[in-house]
C-alpha positions as CSV (number, residue, x, y, z in Angstrom):
1,X,61.1,104.9,243.4
2,X,61.5,104.3,239.8
3,X,62.1,101.4,237.5
4,X,64.2,100.3,234.8
5,X,62.8,99.8,232.2
6,X,63.4,97.3,229.5
7,X,66.0,99.4,227.4
8,X,66.9,99.4,223.1
9,X,68.1,101.1,221.4
10,X,65.3,102.9,219.5
11,X,65.0,106.1,217.4
12,X,61.4,106.8,216.7
13,X,61.3,110.3,213.7
14,X,58.4,110.4,212.4
15,X,55.1,107.7,211.4
16,X,53.0,107.7,208.8
17,X,49.3,106.5,208.8
18,X,48.8,103.0,207.2
19,X,45.2,100.9,207.7
20,X,46.4,98.5,205.1
21,X,46.4,94.2,206.3
22,X,49.2,93.5,204.9
23,X,53.2,94.2,203.6
24,X,53.1,97.5,202.1
25,X,54.6,96.8,198.6
26,X,56.3,100.1,198.7
27,X,58.3,99.5,202.3
28,X,59.0,96.3,201.3
29,X,61.2,97.8,198.2
30,X,63.0,100.6,201.1
31,X,63.5,97.7,203.3
32,X,65.1,96.0,200.8
33,X,67.5,99.5,199.8
34,X,67.7,99.4,203.1
35,X,69.8,96.4,204.1
36,X,71.8,97.0,201.1
37,X,73.4,101.1,202.2
38,X,72.9,99.5,205.0
39,X,75.8,96.8,205.0
40,X,77.8,98.7,202.5
41,X,78.7,100.8,204.9
42,X,76.2,104.0,202.7
43,X,75.0,105.6,205.6
44,X,74.6,109.2,203.2
45,X,72.5,107.4,200.7
46,X,70.3,105.8,203.6
47,X,70.0,109.3,204.5
48,X,68.5,110.2,201.0
49,X,65.5,107.8,201.3
50,X,63.9,109.3,203.8
51,X,61.6,112.1,203.0
52,X,62.2,115.6,203.9
53,X,60.6,115.9,206.9
54,X,62.2,112.6,207.9
55,X,65.4,114.8,207.2
56,X,64.2,117.6,209.1
57,X,63.9,115.4,212.3
58,X,66.8,113.3,211.3
59,X,69.6,115.5,210.2
60,X,72.3,113.0,208.7
61,X,74.5,113.6,210.4
62,X,72.6,111.4,213.6
63,X,71.1,109.2,210.7
64,X,75.1,108.5,210.3
65,X,75.6,107.6,214.1
66,X,72.3,106.2,214.2
67,X,73.9,103.4,211.2
68,X,76.8,103.3,213.0
69,X,75.7,102.2,217.0
70,X,73.8,99.6,214.8
71,X,76.9,98.6,213.7
72,X,78.5,98.1,217.2
73,X,76.1,96.0,218.5
74,X,74.6,93.7,215.6
75,X,76.5,93.5,213.1
76,X,75.3,93.6,209.5
77,X,71.8,92.2,208.2
78,X,71.6,89.4,207.2
79,X,68.2,88.4,207.1
80,X,65.2,90.5,206.9
81,X,61.4,89.0,206.8
82,X,57.6,90.8,207.5
83,X,56.1,89.7,211.3
84,X,53.5,92.8,210.9
85,X,52.0,96.2,210.7
86,X,52.1,97.9,214.1
87,X,50.7,101.3,214.6
88,X,51.2,102.7,210.3
89,X,54.0,100.5,210.4
90,X,55.6,97.4,208.6
91,X,57.9,95.6,211.2
92,X,60.7,93.3,210.2
93,X,62.8,90.1,212.0
94,X,65.8,91.4,210.9
95,X,68.4,88.5,211.6
96,X,72.1,90.5,212.5
97,X,75.7,88.8,213.3
98,X,74.4,89.6,216.8
99,X,71.2,89.6,217.5
100,X,67.6,90.0,215.9
101,X,65.9,93.2,216.1
102,X,62.9,94.2,215.4
103,X,63.3,97.3,212.0
104,X,60.8,99.3,212.0
105,X,59.6,101.3,209.3
106,X,57.2,104.2,207.4
107,X,56.6,105.3,203.8
108,X,54.3,108.0,202.0
109,X,53.4,106.8,198.6
110,X,56.2,108.0,197.3
111,X,57.9,105.2,199.0
112,X,60.3,108.0,200.7
113,X,60.6,106.6,204.7
114,X,58.9,108.6,207.2
115,X,59.7,106.8,211.0
116,X,62.0,104.2,211.5
117,X,63.3,102.7,214.8
118,X,65.0,99.6,215.4
119,X,64.4,97.5,219.2
120,X,65.0,94.2,219.7
121,X,63.1,91.6,219.1
122,X,60.3,90.4,221.1
123,X,57.8,87.5,220.0
124,X,54.0,88.4,219.9
125,X,53.0,87.2,223.5
126,X,50.0,85.2,222.1
127,X,47.2,84.8,223.5
128,X,48.1,86.2,227.8
129,X,44.6,86.6,230.3
130,X,44.2,90.3,231.0
131,X,43.4,89.8,234.7
132,X,44.6,86.5,237.6
133,X,42.6,84.1,237.9
134,X,44.4,83.8,242.2
135,X,42.7,85.0,245.1
136,X,45.5,87.9,246.6
137,X,45.1,89.1,249.3
138,X,46.9,92.7,250.0
139,X,50.8,91.2,251.4
140,X,51.2,93.6,254.0
141,X,48.7,94.4,257.3
142,X,47.5,98.3,258.5
143,X,46.8,100.9,255.7
144,X,49.9,101.6,252.9
145,X,48.9,104.0,249.9
146,X,49.4,103.6,246.6
147,X,52.3,105.4,244.5
148,X,51.9,104.1,241.3
149,X,49.6,102.2,239.9
150,X,46.9,102.1,237.5
151,X,46.0,101.7,233.9
152,X,47.9,104.8,232.4
153,X,50.7,106.8,232.4
154,X,49.5,109.8,234.3
155,X,48.6,107.3,237.1
156,X,50.9,104.2,236.6
157,X,54.7,104.3,235.2
158,X,55.3,101.8,235.0
159,X,52.4,100.9,231.5
160,X,55.4,101.9,229.1
161,X,56.7,98.0,230.1
162,X,55.6,95.4,229.0
163,X,56.4,92.9,231.8
164,X,55.2,95.2,234.8
165,X,53.1,97.0,232.7
166,X,50.1,96.8,235.3
167,X,52.6,96.7,238.4
168,X,52.1,97.8,241.5
169,X,54.7,100.6,244.1
170,X,53.0,101.3,247.9
171,X,53.8,102.6,250.5
172,X,52.8,104.3,253.8
173,X,51.5,107.8,254.6
174,X,50.6,109.5,257.4
175,X,47.9,112.3,257.6
176,X,49.6,114.7,256.0
177,X,50.6,112.9,252.8
178,X,54.5,112.1,254.0
179,X,55.8,108.8,253.6
180,X,58.7,109.6,256.1
181,X,59.4,111.1,259.3
182,X,61.7,113.9,260.9
183,X,64.0,114.5,257.7
184,X,63.6,111.5,255.9
185,X,67.2,111.0,255.7
186,X,67.7,107.6,257.0
187,X,65.8,104.8,256.4
188,X,64.5,104.1,259.5
189,X,62.3,107.9,259.4
190,X,60.4,105.9,256.4
191,X,56.7,104.4,257.8
192,X,57.6,101.0,255.0
193,X,60.9,100.6,256.5
194,X,60.4,97.0,258.6
195,X,56.5,96.7,258.0
196,X,56.7,92.8,257.8
197,X,55.7,91.7,253.6
198,X,53.8,88.4,253.6
199,X,52.6,85.4,250.7
200,X,49.0,87.2,248.9
201,X,48.4,84.0,247.8
202,X,49.8,80.2,247.7
203,X,53.0,79.5,245.8
204,X,55.6,78.3,245.0
205,X,59.5,79.9,245.7
206,X,61.0,80.5,242.0
207,X,63.0,82.9,243.3
208,X,64.3,84.2,246.3
209,X,67.2,87.3,247.1
210,X,68.4,88.2,250.3
211,X,72.0,90.1,251.3
212,X,71.4,93.0,248.4
213,X,72.6,96.5,250.3
214,X,69.7,99.1,251.5
215,X,70.4,102.4,249.6
216,X,70.8,105.4,251.5
217,X,67.1,107.5,250.5
218,X,67.0,109.5,247.8
219,X,69.8,106.8,246.0
220,X,69.5,104.1,244.1
221,X,71.4,100.9,242.9
222,X,70.8,99.9,238.6
223,X,73.2,96.8,239.3
224,X,70.7,95.2,241.4
225,X,67.6,96.3,240.2
226,X,65.1,94.3,241.9
227,X,67.1,94.3,245.1
228,X,66.1,91.4,247.5
229,X,62.8,89.9,246.1
230,X,60.4,87.0,246.2
231,X,59.2,85.6,242.5
232,X,56.0,83.3,243.1
233,X,54.7,80.8,240.4
234,X,50.9,80.3,241.1
235,X,49.1,76.9,240.8
236,X,47.3,78.9,237.9
237,X,51.1,79.1,236.4
238,X,50.7,83.7,237.3
239,X,53.9,84.6,238.4
240,X,53.6,87.3,241.4
241,X,56.8,89.5,241.5
242,X,57.7,91.5,245.3
243,X,60.4,93.5,245.0
244,X,62.9,96.0,247.0
245,X,62.8,93.7,250.7
246,X,64.7,94.0,253.5
247,X,68.4,93.5,254.0
248,X,68.6,90.1,256.0
249,X,65.0,89.7,256.1
250,X,64.2,86.9,253.3
251,X,61.8,84.6,254.8
252,X,62.1,81.8,252.4
253,X,63.8,80.1,249.0
254,X,63.7,78.4,246.1
255,X,61.4,75.7,246.1
256,X,58.9,76.6,249.0
257,X,56.3,76.2,248.6
258,X,53.3,79.2,251.1
259,X,50.8,80.1,252.4
260,X,48.8,83.0,251.9
261,X,49.2,85.4,254.7
262,X,53.2,84.0,255.1
263,X,55.5,86.4,256.3
264,X,57.7,86.5,253.6
265,X,60.1,89.4,254.5
266,X,60.7,92.8,255.1
267,X,59.4,95.9,253.1
268,X,63.3,97.4,252.1
269,X,64.5,100.1,250.0
270,X,67.4,97.4,247.3
271,X,68.0,97.4,244.2
272,X,66.7,100.6,241.9
273,X,64.3,101.7,245.5
274,X,64.8,105.9,246.0
275,X,62.5,105.1,249.2
276,X,61.6,102.2,250.6
277,X,59.0,100.7,249.7
278,X,57.3,97.7,248.2
279,X,56.9,97.3,244.1
280,X,54.2,94.3,243.1
281,X,52.8,92.7,239.9
282,X,51.5,89.9,238.6
283,X,53.6,88.9,234.8
284,X,52.1,85.9,232.3
285,X,55.1,83.7,232.1
286,X,58.6,83.6,233.9
287,X,61.0,84.4,231.6
288,X,61.2,88.2,232.4
289,X,62.6,89.0,228.5
290,X,58.3,87.8,227.0
291,X,56.9,88.1,229.8
292,X,53.9,90.6,230.1
293,X,52.7,92.3,232.6
294,X,49.1,90.8,233.9
295,X,46.3,93.5,236.2
296,X,45.9,92.2,239.5
297,X,42.9,92.8,241.2
298,X,42.4,91.0,245.1
299,X,40.3,89.8,246.4
300,X,38.8,92.1,249.4
301,X,40.5,95.4,250.3
302,X,39.2,98.9,252.2
303,X,40.1,101.6,249.5
304,X,39.4,104.6,251.0
305,X,37.7,103.4,253.8
306,X,35.6,101.0,251.5
307,X,35.1,97.8,251.2
308,X,35.0,96.4,247.9
309,X,35.9,93.2,246.5
310,X,37.9,92.1,243.1
311,X,39.2,95.8,242.5
312,X,42.4,96.7,241.6
313,X,43.3,100.0,242.8
314,X,44.7,102.8,241.5
315,X,47.7,106.0,242.5
316,X,46.4,107.8,245.8
317,X,44.0,105.4,247.1
318,X,44.4,104.4,251.0
319,X,44.4,100.5,250.5
320,X,44.2,97.1,253.4
321,X,42.5,93.9,254.5
């Protein structure tokens, strides 16, 4: 039940810890030189700016591939401006012919480059709430199991993705911890498949998608990542994504106002999903490219047989209303 992380072009070398709070003058000099070499098509000169350790980590052939990849995708550099420090790197907002990148470099005391990476530019999120303020209830009946959930990579592989870093993937398991009957080759073998999913709170439907075919278990559909899905907006401007509904079961449409507990559809296996499950997360704004995931606490629930209030479940916990 994997979900693709928003992809970006990244090549990370080695980093140098830096404690300055402003742009490093040596970094400023390096980014100016790098820009000149980049625009004049001299990847070998960029390679010569690397420290010996970095040259070993990124040989000339790979450096050339890295530069060519950027040039093919984004064209030449038009302007760089220092933006912020990030974990020892000086991050530059870099206006390209075809888009804007964050180009980040780290340098040592001699000005040699010890680390460099590039990714699409993202404005800082600003004041992102740490958690939901809208009371939430579990969007299903019966006992389900948290397959992914929590704050660490071990608990929740979503944490590496800004938009869905506090997401849950939730399934139904039996006493043997299996999520399916028989051999699990059909969606109907899975306990979660076809189970009703309901609104976790009062909200407005921002979009609702239906009509995407359910996958054969074990395969995924990266062309329609979310599959059949519903995106909700609360009165407090919190945005809730519920994904991978069963084809043909979504009961709402854009603009509908839904009430807590109202039927939204049935659990399915559509989109980038390898088995029937519910993907659920809250984000702080509507724009998926800029949104940051916020932690979801449910108002009341039973966790492994114990009643809890205002609780955010984690991997392997069995939860119900």
